[in-house]
N, C-alpha and C positions, 0 to 999 in steps of 0.2 A: 888323386894322381897329380903329379907335378907337371909343369909345362915342359920340362926337359924330357920326361918320359913320353909326352905326346909328340915331340919333334923327332924322336927315334923310333916311332911306331913301325910295326910290321906292315908291309904293303898288303893290299887285298889279295885273298887267295887266288882269285881269277887272273891276276897279273902274271903269275908264274906260268899260266897255261897259254899265254899269248904266243903266237908264231907269225912269221911273215905271211902275207897273202901268197897263194900259189901263183905261178906264172899264168898270165892271162893270154887268151887266144883271140885274135881279131877275127870276127865273123864277117862273111862277105855281104851281109845285109845291114841296113841302117834303120829301116822301119818295117813294121809288120802291121797289116790291116786285115780285116775280115771281109771277104767277098760277100756281098749281100745275097747273091743268087746261090752260090755253092756252100756258103758258110765255112769256107776253108781260109786258112791264113795265106796272105799274099806277101812275100818278102821282097823288098825293093832295096837296091843299092843307093849310094849317095847321089847318083844322077837320076834316080827315079825308075830305072830299068828293073824289071822283074828278075829275081834271082831264083834259080831252081835249087831247093834245099834237099833234094833227094827224096826217095820214096820210102814208105814204111808199110809193113804188112798189116793185115787185119786178122783177128782171131775170134773164134766163137767156141762156146762150150755148153755141154748139157750135163745135168745131174739127175739121176733117177733114184728115188727112194724105194727100198725093197723091204718087204715084211715076210719072214719065213715061218712065223708061228702066230696065228691069229686067235687061238683059243684061250690063252691066259695072258702071260706077260709077253709082249711083243719082242721078238728078236729082230732088230732092224739093222739095216746096212744101207749102203748107197753105192752107185756106180757113177764114174765120171769119165768123160771123154772131151777132147778138144781138138781143134784143127786150126792151122795157121797157114796163110798164104803169103 
């Protein structure tokens, strides 16, 4: 391969996939630490004041296995349910 062929080489395939970064959003907190007692994140602003970051719910679920034929080949299924607050 000649040196002129190397200088006009094709750019890497990933370069054509590059795009500008999306617009960033400034968050109201500057640091996050973990409270030793509650094990929850504590968000603080630039002056050290605690910032409320909103609430989130919790959820739980159960799954029960069922067998409808136990004499030869099992015909199995399952039930699921969940709750969220």
